[in-house]
N, C-alpha and C positions, 0 to 999 in steps of 0.2 A: 929325414934327418935323424943324425946318431940321437943316441938316449942322453948323452953328456951335454950335446948342443941344444936339445930340447930343453933340458934345466936350465941352462944359462939364457937361453932366450926366456922362457918363462919367470925365470928369476927377475931378470931384466925388465919384462914388463908390470911385473907386479912392484918391484923398487922404484920406478918412475913415478907409477901411480897415472901413467898416460900424459906425461908431460908433452906440452906444447912443442907442434912441428916448427923445427926450423924452416921447412921450405912451404911457400905458400902457394895457393891457386893452383893447387894438384886438381886437374881437370878428369872428372870421371863421366862416364854414360850409362845408363842404364837400359836393358835389354828386357821386356818384358811380353806377355801376352796374355790379356784379359780372356779366360775363358779356355785358355789351355795352360794352367799354371801359373796364372796371374804375376805375382810377385814374390814368389815364394814366402819364408816367413822373415819378412821385413829385409830382405836384401837391398830393397831399394831405397828406406830410409835409413839405413845406418850409415849412410854417408853422411847425412844432416848431423850425425853427432860429432863429427871429427872437425877439429879445427883446422883451417888452412885449406879446406876443399871445396871444390864448386861443382854442383851439379849442372851440366852444359848441357844436355841433352836426353831427350827419351826416345825409344824406338818398341811400339806396341800396333800389331796388327790390327786390332781392334780399335775404329775411329772412337767410340764413345768411352774405350776403357782409358785410351789414349789422354783424351780431352780430362778425364779425371784422375789422371797419373799427373798430370803436368800441372793439375792446379794444388794436388797434394805435395807435390816436391817445390813448389814455386819456381817453375823451369819456362820457359818462351819457347823454345825450338823442341819440337815434336816430329817424329816421322814414321810413317807406317811401316817402312823397311830398313831393318835394322842395317844392312848392307851401305845403303847410302847415307844414314847418318854415320856411320864408321867411316867411310870412304871422304865426307865432308868436314864432319867434327875433327877426326883424329885426336881421341882422348887418351890419356896416358894409363888411366883405369877403366875397368868395365867389370859391371854385376852382371850375370848372365842369370837371371831371376827365376825363369817358370819351373813349377814342380816337375812339368812334364819331360821327361829325359829324354824322348825320341828328338827334343830340340836343341840339347844343349852342345852336340858334337857340332852341327853346320854353324850356331853362332860363336861359340868359341873358336873355330876356324878361322871363320872371317874376321873375328878382332885381333887375331895375333897374325894373321895376315896385312893387316892394317895399320900394324905397330905398336899393338895396346902393348906397355910393360907390365902390366900386372892384372889377373883375372881372378873375381870371386864367382864362385858356381854353385849355385844350388846343388843337394845330391838328390837321386843318385848322381854320380860323377857323367856316366854317360849307359850306355845299354848292353856294350859288350867288351869283350877284352880288345875287339879289333879297333874299336872306335878308340878305347883309350890308347891304343898303339899310336894310331895317327895323331891324336890330340899333344902327347908327350912327344913324339918325333917333330911335329911343327912348332911345339913351345921352345924345344932344343933348338932346333934350325934359326929362329926368329930370336932367340935370347929371351923370351916372355916367361915368366912365372905364373903359377897357375895354384890358388888355393881353393879347397873346396870346404864347404859349410857342413862338416861333421862336427859341430860346434863343440860337443864333448870332449873331442881330440886337445882341444884349446886349454881345457879346465884345468887349473894348477893344482886341483886336488889329487889329480893323477900322480904328482910327484911326491903328494906326501902316502900314496898306497904303494909306490915304489920303494921309498924309504924303510915302509913298514915289511916288505918282502925281503929285502935287503937283511932288516936287523933280524929276523925270522920271527916277527910277530904271529905270521900266520904257518910257522911251522914249515913243512915240506909241501910245496904248493901241488895239489894232486890233480886238479880239472880246473878247465873253466867252463862253465853252463851259462847259455844264453836263451832267452826265449822271447818272440814277438808278443806284439801286444794280443793277441788272438782273439780280435774282433771280425766282423765278418769279412774281412782281409785275409784270416787267416791263411796260411800255405804261401805259396810262391807269390804273391802280392805282398801280403806282409813281411817277408823275406827282403824283398826290394827297399819296401818305403822305408820301414822301421827296422828291420835286421841288419839293413846295411849299417846304423850307426854302432849296433852290438859289435857286429865282424869287423868293422873301423876298431873298435878299442881291442878285440879279439888280436888282433895284429898288432896293436902297440904293446901291450902285455906278454904275447907270445912268441911275436916273432913273425917271420916269415910263415906262410903253410906251406907244408909240402905235399901233403895229399889230401884228399876227400872223398869220402864215402856217403852215400846219401839214399834216402827213399822218400817218392813224393807219392802221395795218396791223394784219391778223391772219393768219398764218400766209403773211406775204409779200404777201399782196394787200388791197386797201384795204376798209376794213370796209363790211358792209352793215346794213340793220335787223335782219337774221335773228341778226348778232353782238351784239347791244344785250342787256344782263341786268342783274339788279341786282346791284351790287358789294357788295364784302365791307365791313366795317366803316362800315358805313352811309355809303357814299360816293355813293350814287345810281346813275345806268347808267353802265355802264362796257361797253367792246366792244372794246379791241385788247391785242395782247401786243408792239406795238412803236410807238412814237412818237417824231417828227423835227417839233421846232417852230422857227421864227425870230421873232424880236421886234425890231423898230426901237423905238428909246427916245429920250428927249428930251435926252440928251446926245450923242444924233448916232451912239453905240453899238451896233451889232448884235450882239444875243446868240442864242445857240442854245442849244436843251435837246434830248437824245436818251435813251431807254431802249427797251432791248430785252430782253424776256425770255431768262434765262438766257444771258446773253452772254459769259461763258467769262471774265470779269475778278474772278470770287469776290468781289463786290462793293467790289473798292478803286478801282474807277473812280467812286464815287459819290463826287463833288466839284465843284467849279466853278471854271473857270481863267481867268485875265485875261491875257489874251495881248499882252504889246506887243512894239515892234520891239526893245527892248535886252532884254528879260527876261519871265519870267511869273512871276506868283503863283499857287498851287496852294491851293484853301480844301478840305480833306478835312472835311467836317460832321461835328461832334460829337468829333472826334479831339484828343489834346494832343501834339505841338503842332497848331492849328489849321490852321497856313499855312506853306506853303515857298516862296523865291525860288529862282528858276533862273533866274544870268544870261544874258546873250546874247541875238543875234538867233535865234529859234527857227527859223529857216526856212535859217540857215546852217549847213553842216556844222562840227565841232569835231575838232580833233585830240587834244584831252584831253575827259575825262569831265567832263560839266557837273554838279555838285553841286547837291544839293536842300538849300538853306539854311534851317534853321528861322528864322520870322519869332514875336518873343515879345514881351509890352508893351514890352519895352527896345530893341526894334529887330532889324533882321536879324542872325543870328546872336550874338545877344546872349543870356545865362543869363538865363532867367526867374526873376524874384524876386518874382512875384505869385501863387506857387502858391493860396494861398488863394485869392484872387479870380478866377483861373481856376476853380476848384473850385466859386465859385459861381454862376459862369455856369452849368456843367452839372448842377446841382442845383437850379436855380430860384432860389436865394435872391438874386440881383442883379436878376432880373425882377421879383420880390414886392416888393423892397426898392424898386426904382424906380417901381411902380405904385403903392406907399404915399405915396412924395415927390410924385408927380404930383399925387394928390389933395391932399395937404396942400399944395401951392405953386400947384395950379389952373394946370397946363400939360399936355400930351399924354404919357403913357408912350413909351418910346423904341420900342416894337413895338406901336403902336397899332390902333385897329380900321381905320384907314384902311390903314395899310400892310398888314395883314392881308387885307383886302379886296382890294386889289390884287393879291397874291398869288393870291386866289380866281379873280378876273377873268382873269387871264394862264392860270391853268388852264382855265376856261371859254372862252377865247379860241382854245383849240387844237379844242375841241369844234365849237362854232360855225364857224371855217374848214374843219374837216374836212366839216361838213354842207354848207358851200357848194364843196366840190370842191377845197379848198384853195387858196381865194381868200384874198388879203390882207383881211383886217378890221381896222376901226378901233376904238379904245378912247374914250371908254367904248362898252363893248358895247350894243348896241339890245338883242337877245336876253338877256334878264338871268336866263334858266332853264338848264338843261342841256340844249343843242342837241342831245345824243343821244337824248334822249327825241322828238325831231321827226323823227327819219330814217325 
């Protein structure tokens, strides 16, 4: 979606305060998998918070998990096979909930082919650019809309940061720096699970990536074929506990991403920094407030402490007056409402399949650059699968 359209959509949502839907009985089905990613971060219960929506069925291959979910959602119809559910129920909307990314492609394809109008999918969107290609092609063929749960992409504070950049409050935007959580998953697992949120926002602020160069390490040495293993959470091949990546972007801004296992930051470095000549904006993923502004040339010593000033929907240093709206970012209500409106008005969701596919490609670009010994590789990738499998 173009930036101007993004402004219009988020402004409209904020202005209406989530007005009641004019349509009722929007039929929703939920696909989860207990023990294999479960129901994501509330992608099942979000529909209970939206007026005019009825959750008509749940699918879960785990019988005990299905029974618990039916009770939680107060739904009568449960299925062990999501394909059978989709065929019989024919819902209008579907949540593809499992956190394990290896299930997203098949679940989403089945839902689209069953005639679903809109899908809300847990991140990461899928495991490879080739899977993303298939999902986009199938959704476009059948006229379905896909929204992906990179919930910070829906945050209204992003528009305030855009205004700051446009007004020159950061000076010249010099670079973007992002880090993963740096816990035991540091490296390529962190890149997938948490870094995907960071890279999704890099795409938002810097535009489409043009190239990537990267290095992947295991205990301080470059990874080898013997390090490749099946990753957790259905992510596909993984190998590194340290990742360093550099991206050139269409806006001319260079972006960096780093993740080191057990980096000693206690998870506090999980953020993205927009570093300008006159100040820095730091976005802490999923935090409240989500962003802070630190004024001043970041490379010049200061005789006084430099404050971290919260950025709210009202602007820098202003009190947050839209607490319900912010809560609806984090509980996915904003993302789901946006998806429903996108379907009704025939536009793309704010975090659509193309934006999510770009995030997947940025991740897989790291693997391809490492396979080519750190060479700068261009986007779109020629290698559309996970290059670690080719080591």
